[in-house]
C-alpha positions as CSV (number, residue, x, y, z in Angstrom):
1,M,0.5,-0.3,0.2
2,P,1.4,3.5,-1.1
3,I,2.9,5.9,1.9
4,D,-0.1,8.3,0.8
5,Q,-3.0,5.9,0.8
6,R,-2.4,3.8,4.0
7,V,-4.6,3.5,7.1
8,L,-2.0,4.8,10.7
9,V,-3.2,2.5,12.7
10,S,-4.1,3.8,16.0
11,E,-2.1,4.3,19.3
12,S,-4.8,1.7,21.6
13,V,-2.9,-1.2,18.9
14,R,0.4,0.0,18.9
15,L,-0.1,-0.5,22.8
16,L,-1.0,-3.9,22.3
17,D,2.3,-4.0,20.4
18,L,4.5,-2.9,22.3
19,V,3.1,-4.3,25.3
20,G,3.0,-7.3,23.6
21,T,6.6,-7.6,22.3
22,F,7.6,-7.6,25.9
23,V,5.8,-10.3,27.6
24,F,6.2,-12.8,24.6
25,A,10.1,-11.4,24.4
26,L,10.2,-12.3,28.8
27,S,8.7,-15.7,26.9
28,G,11.3,-16.8,24.5
29,A,14.8,-15.6,27.3
30,V,13.0,-17.9,29.9
31,A,13.4,-20.5,27.4
32,G,16.9,-19.1,26.2
33,V,17.8,-19.3,30.2
34,E,16.5,-22.7,30.7
35,H,18.3,-24.6,27.7
36,R,21.1,-23.0,29.0
37,L,21.8,-20.8,26.4
38,D,24.6,-17.8,26.4
39,L,23.7,-13.9,26.5
40,F,23.3,-13.3,23.2
41,G,21.9,-16.5,23.1
42,V,18.5,-15.0,24.9
43,L,19.1,-11.8,23.2
44,V,19.1,-13.6,20.3
45,L,16.5,-16.1,21.3
46,S,13.8,-13.3,22.7
47,F,14.0,-10.5,19.9
48,A,13.0,-13.7,18.1
49,A,9.8,-14.5,19.9
50,A,8.9,-11.1,20.2
51,T,8.5,-10.1,16.8
52,A,9.0,-13.1,14.3
53,G,5.2,-13.4,13.5
54,G,4.4,-9.0,13.5
55,I,7.4,-9.2,10.8
56,V,5.8,-11.5,8.6
57,R,2.6,-9.9,9.1
58,D,4.1,-6.3,8.8
59,V,5.4,-7.5,4.8
60,L,1.8,-9.9,3.7
61,I,-0.4,-7.1,4.5
62,G,2.5,-4.0,3.0
63,A,3.8,-2.8,5.6
64,V,6.7,-2.1,5.1
65,P,9.4,-1.8,6.0
66,P,8.1,-3.5,9.4
67,A,7.5,-1.7,12.6
68,A,9.1,-4.0,15.3
69,I,12.2,-2.9,12.5
70,Q,12.2,0.7,12.2
71,D,10.8,0.8,15.8
72,W,13.7,1.8,18.3
73,R,11.0,0.7,21.0
74,Y,10.4,-2.9,20.1
75,I,13.8,-3.9,19.4
76,T,14.3,-2.0,22.4
77,L,12.2,-4.0,24.5
78,S,13.2,-7.1,23.2
79,L,16.8,-6.6,24.6
80,L,15.6,-4.8,27.7
81,A,13.3,-8.7,28.3
82,G,16.2,-10.8,27.4
83,L,18.6,-8.9,30.0
84,V,16.4,-8.5,33.3
85,T,15.5,-13.3,32.9
86,F,19.9,-13.5,32.3
87,F,20.3,-11.4,35.0
88,W,17.2,-12.3,36.9
89,H,15.9,-15.6,36.6
90,P,15.3,-16.8,39.6
91,L,12.4,-13.8,40.8
92,I,11.1,-14.7,37.3
93,A,11.3,-18.5,37.7
94,K,9.0,-18.7,41.0
95,M,5.9,-17.5,39.2
96,K,4.4,-21.2,38.4
97,S,5.0,-22.1,34.6
98,P,6.3,-18.8,33.7
99,V,6.9,-19.3,29.5
100,Q,3.3,-20.8,29.2
101,I,2.0,-17.7,31.1
102,F,4.0,-14.5,29.1
103,D,3.2,-17.3,26.2
104,A,-0.6,-17.2,27.0
105,L,-0.6,-13.5,27.7
106,G,2.1,-12.6,24.7
107,L,-0.6,-14.8,22.3
108,G,-4.0,-12.0,23.4
109,L,-2.1,-9.4,22.9
110,F,-0.5,-9.9,19.8
111,A,-3.4,-11.8,18.7
112,I,-5.3,-8.8,18.9
113,A,-2.9,-7.1,17.3
114,G,-1.6,-7.9,14.5
115,A,-6.1,-8.4,13.8
116,S,-6.2,-5.1,14.0
117,K,-3.4,-4.4,12.2
118,A,-5.1,-6.2,9.1
119,V,-7.8,-4.5,9.5
120,A,-6.6,-1.3,9.7
121,F,-4.5,-1.9,5.6
122,Q,-8.5,-2.8,4.7
123,V,-7.3,-6.7,4.7
124,E,-11.1,-8.1,4.1
125,P,-12.4,-10.1,7.3
126,T,-10.9,-13.8,6.8
127,G,-7.3,-12.7,6.2
128,A,-7.5,-10.4,8.8
129,I,-8.4,-12.8,11.8
130,L,-5.1,-15.3,10.2
131,M,-2.9,-12.0,10.0
132,G,-4.2,-12.3,13.6
133,V,-3.3,-15.8,14.0
134,L,0.2,-15.4,11.6
135,T,0.7,-12.5,15.0
136,G,0.2,-14.3,18.0
137,V,2.1,-18.0,16.6
138,G,4.1,-17.2,14.8
139,G,6.8,-15.9,17.5
140,G,6.4,-19.1,19.6
141,V,7.1,-20.9,16.2
142,A,10.3,-19.7,15.4
143,R,11.5,-19.8,19.5
144,D,10.8,-23.4,19.3
145,L,12.8,-23.9,16.3
146,L,15.4,-22.1,17.7
147,I,16.1,-23.9,20.4
148,S,15.4,-27.2,18.3
149,Q,11.9,-28.0,19.6
150,V,8.8,-29.2,17.5
151,P,7.2,-25.7,17.5
152,T,3.7,-25.6,20.5
153,V,1.5,-25.2,17.8
154,F,1.6,-27.8,16.6
155,T,1.7,-29.9,19.7
156,A,0.1,-27.8,23.0
157,E,-3.5,-27.3,24.2
158,L,-5.5,-25.4,22.3
159,Y,-2.3,-22.5,21.4
160,A,-3.9,-21.4,17.1
161,V,-7.5,-22.2,18.0
162,A,-7.5,-19.6,20.9
163,A,-5.4,-17.0,19.0
164,L,-8.5,-18.1,16.3
165,A,-11.3,-16.8,19.2
166,G,-9.5,-14.3,20.6
167,A,-8.6,-12.9,16.2
168,A,-12.2,-13.8,14.9
169,I,-13.5,-11.9,18.2
170,M,-11.5,-9.2,17.1
171,V,-12.9,-9.1,13.4
172,V,-16.6,-8.9,14.1
173,G,-17.0,-6.8,17.2
174,N,-15.1,-4.1,14.3
175,I,-17.5,-4.8,11.3
176,L,-20.2,-4.8,14.2
177,L,-18.7,-1.8,16.7
178,P,-16.3,-0.2,14.7
179,S,-13.6,1.2,16.7
180,S,-14.3,-0.1,20.0
181,V,-11.8,-0.7,22.5
182,P,-14.1,-3.2,23.9
183,V,-14.8,-5.5,21.7
184,A,-10.5,-5.8,21.3
185,A,-10.1,-5.9,25.4
186,I,-13.0,-9.7,24.8
187,G,-11.4,-10.6,22.3
188,G,-8.2,-10.5,23.6
189,V,-9.5,-11.6,27.5
190,V,-11.4,-15.2,25.8
191,C,-8.3,-15.5,24.0
192,V,-5.7,-15.1,27.4
193,A,-8.0,-17.7,29.0
194,L,-8.9,-20.8,26.3
195,R,-5.6,-20.9,26.7
196,L,-4.6,-20.6,30.4
197,M,-7.9,-23.5,30.6
198,A,-6.6,-25.9,27.8
199,I,-3.1,-25.2,29.2
200,R,-4.8,-26.3,33.0
201,N,-6.9,-29.2,31.8
202,G,-5.2,-30.8,28.6
203,W,-7.6,-29.7,26.6
204,K,-6.4,-30.5,22.5
205,L,-7.9,-31.2,19.1
206,P,-7.1,-35.0,18.4
207,V,-3.6,-35.9,17.7
208,A,-2.4,-38.0,15.2
209,K,-1.9,-41.6,15.1
210,K,1.3,-43.7,13.7
211,P,-0.2,-46.5,11.5
212,D,0.6,-49.9,12.5
């Protein structure tokens, strides 16, 4: 989309994106520390977890250069989260399942922010929902691949489904009540709650079985 025709993204969406960046960076950094990476490795993992989904989303919707590269705040928040986690990991580790908690919060924030930005760039509803899901799961996929794990989205309890639910509420709600902050909040809460409930209760999609 040409610069002079670009739809400006609201500050509320940018705030969601920045908060989600910090939260997902924490999840990436925690995973890095738990896999005993050095400081550089932890910072790389925190940046990848925080920005991979958003970078791919921005490229696909024509918001280039991606915000994570253009705006210094994304890089700063990612590195700050990595440093905090590296030097004060024992405090963060006191939380029960910190990676899962940070991941669930980041998933909700990014699913809503991603869908909102896609809507702002005039992506049709189905595509906007998919952009919300991509933004939510992309960082986790990058994080898991870098530590040589099967991405959580393929194995975890209702991961992409939670992002899909939150993004769908956001996009459909935007059609009914344009630019409604409460609708975005509801979508985010539903996403995070569904993810955490799935973790607690072990809700999963059917898993493929090996042939006899």
